PyMOL CGO cylinders between C-alpha atoms (Angstrom):
from pymol import cmd
from pymol.cgo import CYLINDER

trace = [
    CYLINDER, 33.18, 15.69, 34.57, 31.18, 15.97, 37.70, 0.3, 1, 1, 1, 1, 1, 1,
    CYLINDER, 31.18, 15.97, 37.70, 28.80, 19.11, 38.85, 0.3, 1, 1, 1, 1, 1, 1,
    CYLINDER, 28.80, 19.11, 38.85, 28.94, 20.50, 42.31, 0.3, 1, 1, 1, 1, 1, 1,
    CYLINDER, 28.94, 20.50, 42.31, 25.87, 19.10, 42.72, 0.3, 1, 1, 1, 1, 1, 1,
    CYLINDER, 25.87, 19.10, 42.72, 27.27, 14.83, 42.60, 0.3, 1, 1, 1, 1, 1, 1,
    CYLINDER, 27.27, 14.83, 42.60, 23.84, 13.45, 42.50, 0.3, 1, 1, 1, 1, 1, 1,
    CYLINDER, 23.84, 13.45, 42.50, 23.33, 14.59, 38.43, 0.3, 1, 1, 1, 1, 1, 1,
    CYLINDER, 23.33, 14.59, 38.43, 25.11, 12.00, 36.45, 0.3, 1, 1, 1, 1, 1, 1,
    CYLINDER, 25.11, 12.00, 36.45, 28.40, 13.27, 34.68, 0.3, 1, 1, 1, 1, 1, 1,
    CYLINDER, 28.40, 13.27, 34.68, 29.28, 15.30, 31.56, 0.3, 1, 1, 1, 1, 1, 1,
    CYLINDER, 29.28, 15.30, 31.56, 31.19, 12.93, 29.08, 0.3, 1, 1, 1, 1, 1, 1,
    CYLINDER, 31.19, 12.93, 29.08, 34.21, 14.36, 27.78, 0.3, 1, 1, 1, 1, 1, 1,
    CYLINDER, 34.21, 14.36, 27.78, 35.41, 13.19, 24.64, 0.3, 1, 1, 1, 1, 1, 1,
    CYLINDER, 35.41, 13.19, 24.64, 39.48, 13.04, 25.32, 0.3, 1, 1, 1, 1, 1, 1,
    CYLINDER, 39.48, 13.04, 25.32, 41.17, 16.15, 22.93, 0.3, 1, 1, 1, 1, 1, 1,
    CYLINDER, 41.17, 16.15, 22.93, 37.82, 17.60, 23.24, 0.3, 1, 1, 1, 1, 1, 1,
    CYLINDER, 37.82, 17.60, 23.24, 37.67, 21.54, 23.95, 0.3, 1, 1, 1, 1, 1, 1,
    CYLINDER, 37.67, 21.54, 23.95, 35.76, 20.58, 26.95, 0.3, 1, 1, 1, 1, 1, 1,
    CYLINDER, 35.76, 20.58, 26.95, 38.49, 18.44, 28.15, 0.3, 1, 1, 1, 1, 1, 1,
    CYLINDER, 38.49, 18.44, 28.15, 40.66, 20.73, 27.84, 0.3, 1, 1, 1, 1, 1, 1,
    CYLINDER, 40.66, 20.73, 27.84, 38.80, 23.22, 29.74, 0.3, 1, 1, 1, 1, 1, 1,
    CYLINDER, 38.80, 23.22, 29.74, 38.65, 20.80, 32.20, 0.3, 1, 1, 1, 1, 1, 1,
    CYLINDER, 38.65, 20.80, 32.20, 42.36, 20.10, 32.70, 0.3, 1, 1, 1, 1, 1, 1,
    CYLINDER, 42.36, 20.10, 32.70, 42.58, 24.16, 32.83, 0.3, 1, 1, 1, 1, 1, 1,
    CYLINDER, 42.58, 24.16, 32.83, 40.33, 24.13, 36.09, 0.3, 1, 1, 1, 1, 1, 1,
    CYLINDER, 40.33, 24.13, 36.09, 42.21, 21.33, 37.02, 0.3, 1, 1, 1, 1, 1, 1,
    CYLINDER, 42.21, 21.33, 37.02, 45.35, 23.38, 37.15, 0.3, 1, 1, 1, 1, 1, 1,
    CYLINDER, 45.35, 23.38, 37.15, 43.33, 26.56, 38.61, 0.3, 1, 1, 1, 1, 1, 1,
    CYLINDER, 43.33, 26.56, 38.61, 42.85, 24.49, 41.61, 0.3, 1, 1, 1, 1, 1, 1,
    CYLINDER, 42.85, 24.49, 41.61, 38.71, 24.64, 40.45, 0.3, 1, 1, 1, 1, 1, 1,
    CYLINDER, 38.71, 24.64, 40.45, 38.85, 20.83, 39.79, 0.3, 1, 1, 1, 1, 1, 1,
    CYLINDER, 38.85, 20.83, 39.79, 40.59, 17.72, 41.16, 0.3, 1, 1, 1, 1, 1, 1,
    CYLINDER, 40.59, 17.72, 41.16, 41.66, 14.87, 38.47, 0.3, 1, 1, 1, 1, 1, 1,
    CYLINDER, 41.66, 14.87, 38.47, 40.95, 11.16, 39.02, 0.3, 1, 1, 1, 1, 1, 1,
    CYLINDER, 40.95, 11.16, 39.02, 42.29, 8.83, 36.38, 0.3, 1, 1, 1, 1, 1, 1,
    CYLINDER, 42.29, 8.83, 36.38, 41.08, 4.79, 36.34, 0.3, 1, 1, 1, 1, 1, 1,
    CYLINDER, 41.08, 4.79, 36.34, 41.43, 2.14, 34.67, 0.3, 1, 1, 1, 1, 1, 1,
    CYLINDER, 41.43, 2.14, 34.67, 38.94, -0.14, 33.77, 0.3, 1, 1, 1, 1, 1, 1,
    CYLINDER, 38.94, -0.14, 33.77, 39.24, -3.74, 34.82, 0.3, 1, 1, 1, 1, 1, 1,
    CYLINDER, 39.24, -3.74, 34.82, 37.54, -5.60, 32.10, 0.3, 1, 1, 1, 1, 1, 1,
    CYLINDER, 37.54, -5.60, 32.10, 39.40, -3.10, 29.43, 0.3, 1, 1, 1, 1, 1, 1,
    CYLINDER, 39.40, -3.10, 29.43, 42.30, -2.41, 30.66, 0.3, 1, 1, 1, 1, 1, 1,
    CYLINDER, 42.30, -2.41, 30.66, 43.83, -0.24, 27.76, 0.3, 1, 1, 1, 1, 1, 1,
    CYLINDER, 43.83, -0.24, 27.76, 40.99, 2.22, 28.87, 0.3, 1, 1, 1, 1, 1, 1,
    CYLINDER, 40.99, 2.22, 28.87, 41.24, 5.11, 31.16, 0.3, 1, 1, 1, 1, 1, 1,
    CYLINDER, 41.24, 5.11, 31.16, 38.51, 7.30, 32.29, 0.3, 1, 1, 1, 1, 1, 1,
    CYLINDER, 38.51, 7.30, 32.29, 39.45, 10.35, 33.73, 0.3, 1, 1, 1, 1, 1, 1,
    CYLINDER, 39.45, 10.35, 33.73, 37.00, 12.00, 36.40, 0.3, 1, 1, 1, 1, 1, 1,
    CYLINDER, 37.00, 12.00, 36.40, 36.99, 16.20, 37.26, 0.3, 1, 1, 1, 1, 1, 1,
    CYLINDER, 36.99, 16.20, 37.26, 35.17, 16.68, 40.67, 0.3, 1, 1, 1, 1, 1, 1,
    CYLINDER, 35.17, 16.68, 40.67, 35.01, 19.50, 42.38, 0.3, 1, 1, 1, 1, 1, 1,
    CYLINDER, 35.01, 19.50, 42.38, 37.76, 20.03, 44.60, 0.3, 1, 1, 1, 1, 1, 1,
    CYLINDER, 37.76, 20.03, 44.60, 35.68, 21.68, 47.22, 0.3, 1, 1, 1, 1, 1, 1,
    CYLINDER, 35.68, 21.68, 47.22, 34.56, 18.09, 47.73, 0.3, 1, 1, 1, 1, 1, 1,
    CYLINDER, 34.56, 18.09, 47.73, 35.99, 16.29, 50.74, 0.3, 1, 1, 1, 1, 1, 1,
    CYLINDER, 35.99, 16.29, 50.74, 38.30, 13.14, 48.95, 0.3, 1, 1, 1, 1, 1, 1,
    CYLINDER, 38.30, 13.14, 48.95, 36.12, 10.57, 50.58, 0.3, 1, 1, 1, 1, 1, 1,
    CYLINDER, 36.12, 10.57, 50.58, 32.66, 11.74, 49.06, 0.3, 1, 1, 1, 1, 1, 1,
    CYLINDER, 32.66, 11.74, 49.06, 34.79, 12.50, 45.72, 0.3, 1, 1, 1, 1, 1, 1,
    CYLINDER, 34.79, 12.50, 45.72, 35.54, 8.48, 46.01, 0.3, 1, 1, 1, 1, 1, 1,
    CYLINDER, 35.54, 8.48, 46.01, 31.84, 7.66, 46.37, 0.3, 1, 1, 1, 1, 1, 1,
    CYLINDER, 31.84, 7.66, 46.37, 30.89, 9.68, 43.87, 0.3, 1, 1, 1, 1, 1, 1,
    CYLINDER, 30.89, 9.68, 43.87, 33.59, 7.41, 40.98, 0.3, 1, 1, 1, 1, 1, 1,
    CYLINDER, 33.59, 7.41, 40.98, 32.15, 4.15, 43.05, 0.3, 1, 1, 1, 1, 1, 1,
    CYLINDER, 32.15, 4.15, 43.05, 28.79, 5.01, 42.20, 0.3, 1, 1, 1, 1, 1, 1,
    CYLINDER, 28.79, 5.01, 42.20, 29.52, 5.96, 38.50, 0.3, 1, 1, 1, 1, 1, 1,
    CYLINDER, 29.52, 5.96, 38.50, 32.16, 3.20, 37.56, 0.3, 1, 1, 1, 1, 1, 1,
    CYLINDER, 32.16, 3.20, 37.56, 29.70, 0.35, 37.11, 0.3, 1, 1, 1, 1, 1, 1,
    CYLINDER, 29.70, 0.35, 37.11, 28.04, 2.59, 34.85, 0.3, 1, 1, 1, 1, 1, 1,
    CYLINDER, 28.04, 2.59, 34.85, 30.97, 4.09, 33.50, 0.3, 1, 1, 1, 1, 1, 1,
    CYLINDER, 30.97, 4.09, 33.50, 31.97, 0.47, 32.27, 0.3, 1, 1, 1, 1, 1, 1,
    CYLINDER, 31.97, 0.47, 32.27, 28.22, -0.75, 31.32, 0.3, 1, 1, 1, 1, 1, 1,
    CYLINDER, 28.22, -0.75, 31.32, 28.72, 2.64, 28.33, 0.3, 1, 1, 1, 1, 1, 1,
    CYLINDER, 28.72, 2.64, 28.33, 32.11, 1.62, 28.01, 0.3, 1, 1, 1, 1, 1, 1,
    CYLINDER, 32.11, 1.62, 28.01, 31.32, -2.14, 27.04, 0.3, 1, 1, 1, 1, 1, 1,
    CYLINDER, 31.32, -2.14, 27.04, 28.50, -0.98, 24.75, 0.3, 1, 1, 1, 1, 1, 1,
    CYLINDER, 28.50, -0.98, 24.75, 30.37, 1.16, 22.79, 0.3, 1, 1, 1, 1, 1, 1,
    CYLINDER, 30.37, 1.16, 22.79, 33.52, -1.97, 22.59, 0.3, 1, 1, 1, 1, 1, 1,
    CYLINDER, 33.52, -1.97, 22.59, 30.47, -4.22, 21.27, 0.3, 1, 1, 1, 1, 1, 1,
    CYLINDER, 30.47, -4.22, 21.27, 28.94, -1.47, 18.90, 0.3, 1, 1, 1, 1, 1, 1,
    CYLINDER, 28.94, -1.47, 18.90, 32.49, -0.88, 17.38, 0.3, 1, 1, 1, 1, 1, 1,
    CYLINDER, 32.49, -0.88, 17.38, 32.88, -4.68, 17.03, 0.3, 1, 1, 1, 1, 1, 1,
    CYLINDER, 32.88, -4.68, 17.03, 29.68, -5.22, 15.73, 0.3, 1, 1, 1, 1, 1, 1,
    CYLINDER, 29.68, -5.22, 15.73, 30.48, -2.55, 12.87, 0.3, 1, 1, 1, 1, 1, 1,
    CYLINDER, 30.48, -2.55, 12.87, 34.05, -4.46, 11.84, 0.3, 1, 1, 1, 1, 1, 1,
    CYLINDER, 34.05, -4.46, 11.84, 32.57, -7.53, 11.37, 0.3, 1, 1, 1, 1, 1, 1,
    CYLINDER, 32.57, -7.53, 11.37, 29.61, -5.86, 9.21, 0.3, 1, 1, 1, 1, 1, 1,
    CYLINDER, 29.61, -5.86, 9.21, 32.42, -4.21, 7.15, 0.3, 1, 1, 1, 1, 1, 1,
    CYLINDER, 32.42, -4.21, 7.15, 34.44, -7.22, 7.04, 0.3, 1, 1, 1, 1, 1, 1,
    CYLINDER, 34.44, -7.22, 7.04, 31.52, -9.51, 6.39, 0.3, 1, 1, 1, 1, 1, 1,
    CYLINDER, 31.52, -9.51, 6.39, 30.41, -6.63, 3.15, 0.3, 1, 1, 1, 1, 1, 1,
    CYLINDER, 30.41, -6.63, 3.15, 34.24, -6.39, 2.23, 0.3, 1, 1, 1, 1, 1, 1,
    CYLINDER, 34.24, -6.39, 2.23, 34.26, -10.36, 2.35, 0.3, 1, 1, 1, 1, 1, 1,
    CYLINDER, 34.26, -10.36, 2.35, 31.00, -11.18, 0.18, 0.3, 1, 1, 1, 1, 1, 1,
    CYLINDER, 31.00, -11.18, 0.18, 30.90, -7.31, -2.21, 0.3, 1, 1, 1, 1, 1, 1,
    CYLINDER, 30.90, -7.31, -2.21, 33.61, -8.84, -4.52, 0.3, 1, 1, 1, 1, 1, 1,
    CYLINDER, 33.61, -8.84, -4.52, 32.66, -11.96, -4.93, 0.3, 1, 1, 1, 1, 1, 1,
    CYLINDER, 32.66, -11.96, -4.93, 29.58, -10.67, -6.11, 0.3, 1, 1, 1, 1, 1, 1,
    CYLINDER, 29.58, -10.67, -6.11, 30.81, -8.41, -8.28, 0.3, 1, 1, 1, 1, 1, 1,
    CYLINDER, 30.81, -8.41, -8.28, 33.42, -11.33, -10.12, 0.3, 1, 1, 1, 1, 1, 1,
    CYLINDER, 33.42, -11.33, -10.12, 29.92, -13.33, -10.35, 0.3, 1, 1, 1, 1, 1, 1,
    CYLINDER, 29.92, -13.33, -10.35, 27.88, -10.67, -12.35, 0.3, 1, 1, 1, 1, 1, 1,
    CYLINDER, 27.88, -10.67, -12.35, 31.60, -10.28, -14.53, 0.3, 1, 1, 1, 1, 1, 1,
    CYLINDER, 31.60, -10.28, -14.53, 31.94, -13.89, -15.07, 0.3, 1, 1, 1, 1, 1, 1,
    CYLINDER, 31.94, -13.89, -15.07, 27.90, -14.49, -15.66, 0.3, 1, 1, 1, 1, 1, 1,
    CYLINDER, 27.90, -14.49, -15.66, 28.17, -11.39, -18.74, 0.3, 1, 1, 1, 1, 1, 1,
    CYLINDER, 28.17, -11.39, -18.74, 31.23, -12.59, -19.98, 0.3, 1, 1, 1, 1, 1, 1,
    CYLINDER, 31.23, -12.59, -19.98, 29.85, -16.23, -20.09, 0.3, 1, 1, 1, 1, 1, 1,
    CYLINDER, 29.85, -16.23, -20.09, 26.42, -14.01, -21.51, 0.3, 1, 1, 1, 1, 1, 1,
    CYLINDER, 26.42, -14.01, -21.51, 28.90, -12.22, -24.65, 0.3, 1, 1, 1, 1, 1, 1,
    CYLINDER, 28.90, -12.22, -24.65, 30.49, -15.64, -25.50, 0.3, 1, 1, 1, 1, 1, 1,
    CYLINDER, 30.49, -15.64, -25.50, 26.92, -17.54, -26.06, 0.3, 1, 1, 1, 1, 1, 1,
    CYLINDER, 26.92, -17.54, -26.06, 26.09, -14.82, -28.43, 0.3, 1, 1, 1, 1, 1, 1,
    CYLINDER, 26.09, -14.82, -28.43, 24.13, -12.50, -25.66, 0.3, 1, 1, 1, 1, 1, 1,
    CYLINDER, 24.13, -12.50, -25.66, 21.65, -15.71, -26.15, 0.3, 1, 1, 1, 1, 1, 1,
    CYLINDER, 21.65, -15.71, -26.15, 20.17, -17.19, -22.62, 0.3, 1, 1, 1, 1, 1, 1,
    CYLINDER, 20.17, -17.19, -22.62, 21.16, -20.84, -23.18, 0.3, 1, 1, 1, 1, 1, 1,
    CYLINDER, 21.16, -20.84, -23.18, 23.65, -22.24, -25.57, 0.3, 1, 1, 1, 1, 1, 1,
    CYLINDER, 23.65, -22.24, -25.57, 22.57, -23.53, -29.19, 0.3, 1, 1, 1, 1, 1, 1,
    CYLINDER, 22.57, -23.53, -29.19, 21.47, -26.60, -29.52, 0.3, 1, 1, 1, 1, 1, 1,
    CYLINDER, 21.47, -26.60, -29.52, 20.17, -26.89, -26.15, 0.3, 1, 1, 1, 1, 1, 1,
    CYLINDER, 20.17, -26.89, -26.15, 16.56, -25.52, -26.95, 0.3, 1, 1, 1, 1, 1, 1,
]
cmd.load_cgo(trace, "trace")
């Protein structure tokens, strides 16, 4: 959401937060104007821009265009971070069960050897 001073960077609102609902309420009251924009790089991501209704349309468009590069970079960073977290959790979920099975197998072998480090006759 943008302040009346459009030189300040906008505040980021989560879509289902109380701030977002407040912005929608203010839009309904005629205080704000909403622009819904789909970022080309990630077509599933939609950004909403709430700007003061007192600002002329052309100025609103310039403000949004000036922020879109930054918004795209922020969104790409969030997506990259989410992908990295998914990859790390996937690797962990693949490796940890194997390590646990290996430890169980080594423990069973140790029991069958009579709790000795090496089989009899190999000393």
